[in-house]
C-alpha positions in Angstrom: 0.0 0.0 0.0 1.0 3.6 -0.3 1.5 5.6 2.8 1.2 9.4 3.0 4.3 11.4 3.9 3.1 11.4 7.5 1.0 8.3 8.1 -1.9 6.5 6.5 -5.4 7.8 7.5 -8.9 6.9 6.5 -11.5 9.6 6.2 -12.8 8.7 9.7 -9.4 9.9 11.0 -10.8 13.4 11.4 -12.1 12.3 14.7 -9.8 13.6 17.5 -9.7 10.1 19.2 -8.2 8.6 16.0 -5.8 11.5 15.7 -4.6 11.0 19.2 -3.9 7.3 18.5 -1.9 8.2 15.4 0.1 10.9 17.2 0.9 8.5 20.1 2.2 5.9 17.6 4.2 8.5 15.7 5.8 10.1 18.8 6.6 6.8 20.5 8.2 5.1 17.5 12.0 5.2 17.3 13.8 7.6 15.1 15.2 6.0 12.0 18.8 6.9 11.1 19.0 7.8 7.4 22.3 8.6 5.6 22.7 9.5 1.9 25.9 9.1 0.1 26.8 12.8 -0.6 27.0 14.2 -4.1 29.6 16.8 -5.0 28.7 20.2 -6.4 28.9 20.0 -10.2 32.3 21.3 -11.4 33.2 19.9 -14.8 31.2 20.7 -18.0 30.1 17.0 -18.1 28.9 17.1 -14.5 27.0 20.4 -15.2 25.1 18.7 -18.1 24.0 15.7 -16.1 21.3 14.7 -13.6 23.4 13.4 -10.7 22.0 11.8 -7.5 23.2 9.9 -4.4 24.4 6.4 -5.4 23.5 4.8 -2.1 21.4 5.3 1.1 21.3 3.6 4.5 17.9 3.8 6.1 17.2 2.1 9.4 20.3 0.0 9.0 19.4 -1.2 5.5 21.7 -0.1 2.7 20.4 0.3 -0.9 22.0 1.3 -4.2 20.0 4.2 -5.6 20.3 6.9 -8.2 18.2 9.0 -10.5 15.8 7.0 -12.6 14.1 8.7 -15.6 10.5 7.7 -16.2 9.6 10.0 -19.1 10.9 13.1 -20.8 8.7 15.7 -22.3 7.9 15.0 -25.9 8.0 11.2 -25.5 5.0 9.2 -26.7 3.5 6.4 -24.7 0.4 5.2 -26.4 -1.0 5.1 -30.0 -2.3 8.7 -30.2 0.0 11.5 -31.4 -2.6 13.8 -30.1 -3.2 12.5 -26.5 -0.2 10.4 -25.6 2.8 12.7 -26.1 4.0 13.7 -22.6 3.8 17.5 -22.1 2.0 18.3 -25.4 -0.3 21.3 -24.7 -3.9 20.8 -25.9 -6.9 23.2 -26.3 -10.4 22.7 -24.9 -11.2 20.2 -27.7 -8.2 18.1 -26.9 -6.4 19.3 -30.0 -2.7 20.2 -29.9 -2.0 23.9 -29.8 0.2 24.8 -32.7 3.2 27.2 -32.9 3.5 29.8 -35.6 5.9 27.5 -37.5 3.3 24.7 -37.6 4.8 22.6 -34.9 2.9 21.3 -31.8 3.6 22.9 -28.4 5.6 20.7 -26.1 6.1 22.0 -22.5 9.4 21.4 -20.9 8.1 22.8 -17.6 7.0 19.6 -15.8 6.5 20.6 -12.2 4.8 18.6 -9.6 4.3 14.9 -10.4 2.5 12.7 -7.9 2.5 9.0 -7.3 -1.0 7.6 -6.6 -1.9 4.1 -5.8 -5.4 2.9 -6.8 -6.0 -0.7 -5.9 -3.2 -2.7 -7.5 -2.2 0.0 -9.9 0.2 3.0 -9.7 -0.3 6.2 -11.5 1.5 9.6 -11.7 -0.3 12.9 -12.4 2.0 15.5 -13.9 1.3 19.2 -14.3 3.2 21.5 -16.7 3.9 25.1 -15.6 2.8 27.1 -18.6 0.0 29.3 -19.8 -2.1 27.5 -20.8 -0.9 24.5 -18.7 -1.5 20.9 -19.2 -1.8 17.7 -17.1 -0.9 14.1 -17.9 -1.9 10.8 -16.3 0.8 8.2 -16.5 0.3 4.5 -15.7 3.4 3.1 -13.9 4.7 -0.4 -13.5 6.8 -1.5 -10.5 9.3 -4.3 -10.7 8.5 -6.4 -7.6 12.1 -7.4 -6.9 14.0 -4.2 -7.5 11.2 -1.6 -7.0 12.2 0.0 -10.3 9.3 2.0 -11.8 8.6 2.5 -15.5 6.1 4.4 -17.5 3.6 2.2 -19.3 1.4 4.9 -20.9 0.6 8.5 -20.6 -2.6 10.4 -21.5 -3.5 14.1 -21.5 -6.3 15.0 -19.0 -9.3 16.8 -20.4 -9.3 20.2 -18.7 -12.2 21.8 -20.5 -14.5 21.3 -17.5 -12.3 23.6 -15.4 -11.7 26.2 -18.2 -8.1 25.1 -18.6 -5.3 25.4 -16.1 -3.2 28.4 -15.5 0.6 28.0 -14.8 0.3 25.0 -12.5 3.2 24.8 -10.1 3.8 22.7 -7.0 1.5 20.2 -5.3 0.9 17.5 -2.8 -0.8 14.1 -2.3 -3.8 14.3 0.0 -4.3 11.8 2.8 -7.1 10.3 0.8 -4.8 9.7 -2.2 -5.6 12.4 -4.7 -3.3 14.8 -6.5 -3.7 18.4 -5.3 -2.2 20.8 -7.8 -2.1 24.6 -8.1 -2.4 27.6 -10.3 0.4 30.1 -9.7 0.7 33.9 -10.5 -3.0 34.5 -11.0 -4.0 37.1 -13.6 -4.7 40.6 -12.1 -8.4 41.2 -12.6 -8.0 44.9 -11.9 -5.4 45.6 -14.6 -6.4 43.0 -17.2 -3.2 41.0 -17.1 -1.8 40.8 -20.7 -0.7 37.2 -20.1 -4.4 36.3 -20.3 -4.0 36.5 -24.1 -1.8 33.4 -23.9 -4.6 31.6 -22.2 -6.8 32.3 -25.2 -5.1 29.6 -27.2 -6.9 27.1 -25.0 -10.2 28.5 -26.4 -9.0 28.6 -30.0 -7.7 32.1 -29.7 -11.0 33.6 -28.4 -9.9 36.1 -25.8 -13.5 36.8 -24.7 -13.6 33.4 -23.1 -10.7 34.1 -20.8 -12.1 35.3 -17.4 -9.4 36.3 -14.9 -11.4 35.1 -12.0 -11.4 31.5 -13.4 -7.7 31.1 -12.5 -5.7 31.1 -9.3 -7.0 28.0 -7.4 -6.0 24.5 -6.3 -6.9 21.8 -8.8 -7.6 18.3 -7.5 -7.3 15.1 -9.6 -8.8 11.9 -8.2 -8.1 8.6 -10.0 -11.1 6.5 -9.2 -10.3 3.0 -10.5 -7.5 0.9 -11.9 -8.5 1.7 -15.5 -7.4 5.3 -14.9 -10.8 6.8 -14.7 -10.5 10.2 -13.0 -12.1 13.5 -12.1 -10.6 17.0 -12.3 -12.0 19.7 -10.0 -11.0 23.3 -9.3 -11.6 24.4 -5.7 -12.8 28.0 -5.8 -13.6 28.0 -2.1 -9.9 27.7 -1.2 -9.2 31.3 -2.3 -7.6 32.9 -5.3 -3.9 33.8 -5.1 -0.6 32.6 -6.5 -1.0 29.0 -5.2 2.4 27.5 -5.0 1.2 24.5 -3.0 -1.7 23.3 -0.9 -0.9 20.9 1.9 -3.6 18.9 3.7 -2.9 18.2 7.4 -3.7 14.8 9.1 -7.2 15.8 10.2 -8.1 15.9 6.4 -9.7 19.3 7.0 -7.0 21.9 7.7 -5.1 22.9 4.6 -2.2 25.4 4.3 -1.7 27.3 1.1 1.6 29.1 0.2 1.6 32.1 -2.0 4.4 32.8 -4.4 5.5 36.3 -5.4 6.2 39.7 -3.8 4.0 41.1 -1.0 2.1 37.8 -0.5 0.4 36.1 2.5 0.1 32.7 4.1 -3.4 31.2 4.0 -5.2 28.4 5.9 -8.4 26.7 4.8 -10.5 24.6 7.1 -12.9 22.3 5.2 -16.4 21.7 6.5 -16.0 17.9 5.9 -13.0 15.7 6.1 -11.5 14.7 2.7 -13.8 17.1 0.9 -12.4 20.5 -0.2 -15.5 21.8 -1.8 -16.5 24.1 1.1 -14.9 25.7 4.1 -13.5 28.7 5.9 -10.5 30.7 4.7 -8.0 32.5 7.0 -4.9 34.7 6.5 -1.9 34.9 8.8 -1.0 37.9 11.0 2.7 38.0 11.9 3.8 39.3 15.3 7.6 39.4 15.2 9.5 38.8 18.4 13.0 39.1 17.0 14.4 42.7 16.9 13.9 44.4 13.5 16.7 43.8 11.0 18.7 41.6 13.3 18.6 38.3 11.4 17.3 36.5 8.3 16.1 33.8 10.6 13.5 35.6 12.8 10.8 34.4 15.2 7.2 35.5 15.4 3.9 34.7 17.1 1.0 34.1 14.7 -2.7 34.8 14.8 -5.2 34.2 12.1 -7.8 36.5 10.5 -10.9 34.9 9.1 -11.6 36.1 5.5 -14.9 34.2 5.0 -16.7 31.0 4.3 -17.8 29.6 0.9 -18.5 26.6 -1.2 -17.0 26.0 -4.7 -20.5 26.3 -6.1 -21.1 29.7 -4.6 -17.9 31.2 -6.0 -18.3 29.4 -9.4 -21.7 31.2 -9.6 -20.2 34.6 -9.0 -17.7 34.0 -11.8 -20.3 32.7 -14.1 -22.4 35.8 -13.5 -19.5 37.9 -14.9 -18.3 39.6 -11.7 -15.6 42.2 -12.3 -13.0 43.8 -10.0 -14.9 47.1 -10.0 -18.0 45.2 -8.6 -15.9 44.3 -5.5 -13.7 47.3 -4.8 -13.8 51.0 -5.5 -10.4 52.6 -6.0 -8.6 55.9 -6.0 -4.9 56.6 -6.4 -2.8 57.1 -3.2 -1.7 60.6 -2.4 1.9 61.6 -2.9 2.7 61.0 0.7 1.4 57.4 0.5 -1.9 58.0 2.3 -5.4 57.1 1.2 -8.7 59.2 1.6 -10.6 58.4 4.8 -13.1 56.0 3.3 -10.3 54.0 1.6 -7.9 51.5 3.0 -4.3 51.3 2.1 -3.3 47.9 0.7 0.0 46.6 -0.7 -0.6 43.0 -1.6 0.1 42.0 -5.1 3.6 43.1 -5.8 2.4 46.1 -7.7 2.7 48.7 -5.0 0.2 50.5 -2.8 -3.5 50.7 -3.7 -6.4 52.6 -2.0 -9.4 50.3 -1.9 -12.9 50.6 -0.6 -15.1 47.4 -0.3 -18.4 47.8 -2.1 -21.5 46.9 0.0 -22.3 43.2 0.2 -19.0 42.1 -1.5 -17.3 40.4 1.5 -17.5 36.9 0.2 -16.5 37.9 -3.3 -13.5 39.8 -2.0 -12.4 36.9 0.3 -12.4 34.3 -2.4 -11.8 36.2 -5.7 -9.4 38.9 -4.4 -8.0 36.9 -1.5 -4.6 38.6 -1.1 -6.0 42.1 -1.4 -8.8 41.4 1.0 -6.3 39.9 3.5 -4.4 43.1 3.4 -7.6 45.1 3.6 -8.5 43.3 6.9 -5.0 43.8 8.4 -3.4 40.5 7.7 0.3 40.2 6.8 1.0 40.7 3.1 4.8 41.2 3.2 6.1 37.7 2.6 8.3 37.0 -0.4 8.4 33.9 -2.7 6.7 31.6 -0.3 7.2 28.1 -1.8 7.1 24.5 -0.5 5.4 23.3 2.6 5.5 20.0 4.5 4.6 18.7 8.0 6.4 16.7 10.6 3.8 15.0 12.8 6.3 13.7 15.3 7.3 17.3 16.3 4.2 19.2 15.3 6.3 21.3 12.9 5.2 22.7 9.6 8.2 23.6 7.3 7.8 26.5 4.8 10.5 27.6 2.2 11.0 31.3 1.4 13.0 31.3 -1.7 14.2 34.9 -1.0 14.1 36.9 2.2 13.8 40.4 0.9 11.6 43.3 -0.1 8.4 43.3 2.1 10.2 40.9 4.5 12.7 43.7 5.3 12.0 46.8 7.3 11.4 49.6 4.7 14.3 48.4 2.7 15.2 46.6 -0.6 18.2 44.3 -0.3 19.4 46.3 2.6 19.0 49.8 1.0 16.4 52.2 2.1 13.1 51.8 0.3 9.4 52.1 1.3 8.0 50.5 -1.8 7.2 47.2 -0.3 6.0 48.3 3.2 3.9 51.3 2.4 0.3 50.3 2.6 1.1 47.3 4.9 1.3 47.1 8.7 5.1 46.4 8.3 4.9 43.2 10.4 7.9 41.4 9.0 11.3 43.0 9.7 14.0 40.5 8.7 17.6 41.0 7.5 17.7 40.5 3.7 19.1 37.3 2.2 18.6 36.7 -1.5 19.6 33.1 -1.1 16.4 32.4 0.9 15.6 30.4 4.0 13.4 27.6 5.4 11.2 28.4 8.4 9.4 26.0 10.8 6.0 26.7 12.3 4.8 25.1 15.5 1.1 24.0 15.3 -1.5 23.3 17.9 -5.1 23.2 18.9 -7.3 26.3 18.3 -10.8 25.8 19.6 -12.1 29.0 18.0 -11.0 28.0 14.5 -11.9 24.3 15.2 -8.6 22.7 14.2 -5.8 20.9 16.1 -3.3 22.0 13.4 -3.3 25.8 13.6 0.2 27.4 13.2 0.9 29.4 16.4 4.5 30.5 16.0 7.2 30.8 13.3 11.0 30.2 13.7 13.8 30.7 11.2 15.6 27.4 10.8 18.2 27.5 8.0 19.2 30.1 5.5 21.5 30.2 2.5 24.7 32.2 2.6 25.2 35.0 0.1 28.5 35.7 -1.5 29.7 39.3 -2.2 28.2 38.9 -5.7 24.8 39.4 -4.0 25.9 41.4 -1.0 29.0 43.4 -1.9 28.7 45.6 1.2 28.3 42.6 3.5 25.2 44.0 5.0 24.4 40.4 6.1 27.1 39.2 8.5 26.9 35.6 7.1 28.0 36.7 3.6 31.1 35.1 2.3 33.7 36.1 -0.3 32.8 35.7 -3.9 34.4 32.7 -5.7 37.5 33.6 -7.8 37.0 34.1 -11.5 38.8 30.8 -12.3 36.6 28.8 -10.0 33.9 26.4 -11.4 31.6 28.3 -9.1 32.5 31.8 -10.3 29.6 34.2 -10.3 27.6 32.1 -7.8 25.7 34.5 -5.6 25.2 31.9 -2.9 27.6 29.5 -1.2 27.6 26.2 -3.1 27.8 24.3 0.2 24.5 25.9 1.4 21.0 26.6 0.1 20.3 28.8 -2.8 16.6 29.7 -3.1 14.9 26.8 -1.5 11.6 25.7 -3.1 10.2 22.2 -2.7 10.4 20.7 0.8 9.3 17.3 2.0 9.5 15.7 5.4 11.0 12.1 5.7 8.8 11.2 8.7 10.4 9.6 11.8 13.8 10.3 10.4 14.5 13.9 11.5 15.1 14.6 7.8 13.8 17.3 5.5 14.4 17.2 1.7 14.9 20.6 0.2 14.9 21.3 -3.6 16.3 24.6 -5.1 14.9 27.0 -7.7 17.8 29.3 -8.3 19.3 31.3 -11.1 22.5 33.1 -10.2 22.6 31.4 -6.7 24.0 28.2 -8.0 24.8 27.5 -11.7 23.3 24.0 -11.2 20.3 23.6 -8.9 20.6 21.0 -6.1 18.5 18.8 -3.8 19.5 18.6 -0.2 18.8 16.3 2.8 18.7 18.4 6.0 18.9 16.8 9.5 16.5 18.9 11.5 18.0 17.7 14.8 21.7 18.3 14.0 21.5 20.9 11.2 23.6 18.7 8.9 23.1 19.4 5.2 23.9 16.7 2.6 23.7 17.3 -1.1 21.9 14.4 -2.7 21.3 15.6 -6.3 22.4 18.2 -8.9 20.6 19.1 -12.2 21.9 20.3 -15.6 22.6 23.8 -16.7 19.6 26.1 -16.5 17.3 23.6 -14.9 15.1 23.7 -11.8 14.5 21.0 -9.3 10.8 20.4 -8.9 8.4 17.9 -7.3 10.8 16.8 -4.6 8.4 14.6 -2.6 9.0 11.6 -0.4 6.9 8.4 -0.5 7.9 6.2 2.5 6.5 3.0 1.2 4.9 1.8 -2.0 4.6 -2.0 -2.0 7.8 -2.5 -0.2 9.9 0.4 -1.5 10.5 4.1 -0.9 10.8 6.8 -3.5 11.9 10.5 -3.7 10.1 12.0 -6.6 12.4 14.4 -8.4 11.6 16.3 -11.6 14.1 18.3 -13.6 12.4 21.2 -15.3 13.5 23.1 -18.4 17.2 22.2 -18.8 19.1 25.1 -20.4 16.0 27.2 -19.9 17.0 29.7 -17.3 20.7 30.1 -18.0 23.4 28.7 -20.3 20.9 28.6 -23.2 23.8 28.8 -25.7 25.3 25.4 -24.6 22.8 23.4 -26.7 20.9 24.2 -29.9 17.4 25.6 -29.6 15.9 22.3 -30.8 18.1 20.0 -28.7 16.5 17.0 -27.0 18.6 17.9 -24.0 16.1 20.7 -23.3 13.4 18.2 -22.5 12.2 18.0 -18.9 12.7 14.8 -16.9 10.0 13.0 -14.9 11.9 10.7 -12.5 12.8 9.7 -9.0 15.6 9.0 -6.6 15.5 5.4 -5.5 14.3 2.8 -4.9 14.9 3.3 -1.2 14.3 0.8 1.7 10.7 1.3 2.9 10.0 3.2 6.1 7.1 1.8 8.0 
């Protein structure tokens, strides 16, 4: 059977008695010692072109030879149809390939989160491709019973017409009930009429009138319902509209945390009305109460409280969108004064990375604001909207710790500064709650969770604590404003121009707990930080950081996600997105097959029960 990254729960596990039993078992079980064979930072041209991973692991005293295994690369066909069975091919609402101007089909090299789902005796992977429009594929997997090696049997594009297509799907998670929970990142701005909506029109045969901004910016759930691969695809409008990086369901199967990628963003919590059903619930936004002195560290502490934004069902918000609601129906606006103030009837908000706005909620628009303009409304009600590039999230049940990656600690997370220099751009219009020292290499924070009887959840984050940060070089911090900054690498070094220490984190993105092992997996999404993105295994008890994978030039590590046991074997899902796509583009030709993304995993590992 497949076990969730924490423990296996049935829908009845929402009962507190069942939860108590689970936690007692998790806390009393011995800690498993896990050790990966380290991987060096890529130095030679050959190493910088390869996917490299640990060659062995010892888990609970059991040693296994492992490595990176490729299941599929974008553009590969598994099945008879050149229309539906080409992995990563982008289709329109009629399931017809979207063509480029040169007459070629559109193949996305942007594979992001790919899940492993077990349905009866069958294994499937759902993959989402981070593009506008995006695409999703269902891949049937086979498992060798002796070695645990996985292979791709077939892959089929999902029909996304029922959800009006998908917008820039990014990270995701597997729910405790075994579904794929995806995302839509960088939602179009309904106020300004985001120009990128024109790209989405290709899903509708080029008809821009069918692109409604309020249709995009939500979690997307895929349930595979039987061994034939039958499935459903649902967009959860009641979970709020923002730049969903990842939604993570807690063990009660009701409490869900949603991270928000971008500049001047928030952290959100959703509490479903019914366990294992995300179609209706209450939405909350975090309020940060910093306890560390302003500007003292990039790893700060804070107490947390939560502001309720509203309650809704998917059907209620779907109806608002179907009726053609516009931004001007929800908010009235005026321009801020030169001194950054708003007229008395208007509230100052800085919540979308576009600067200060003066907003006034129109009568009766509370629910629409909460679920269609979630980040703006959070700022309007006084929640914290100063966070920066909030990425992966994972939960350690043994220690009641939620881990959240901040790819960069800067801008609104500083105290009226931009990378250490005076600037009010990101704090004007906010309550200036977050006052950290800047670090463009990013950090991972841990949040302690506990019971909140008012909210009605045993998994409410109550405090935040900085845990581990990257170290800038003087490429990023020439004046050494951050005391952890190190010297830049010399010009003849294989790491020349790296803005982050190659033996530390650079822009952490995906995180995944290895339960019962005091281990957190951390994947990077960096540009100048490291020339080659890396995956790390971090010991949360000792602080030891071990590099376990590196990716080719210009690639991003995505979908880092741990599966403790699938029919006797463990796996670390690890996708390599857009090789040669963010840097070093000239090292291969524009049509090179080496640009194709990799769907793969690190393993097979010994199982962890």
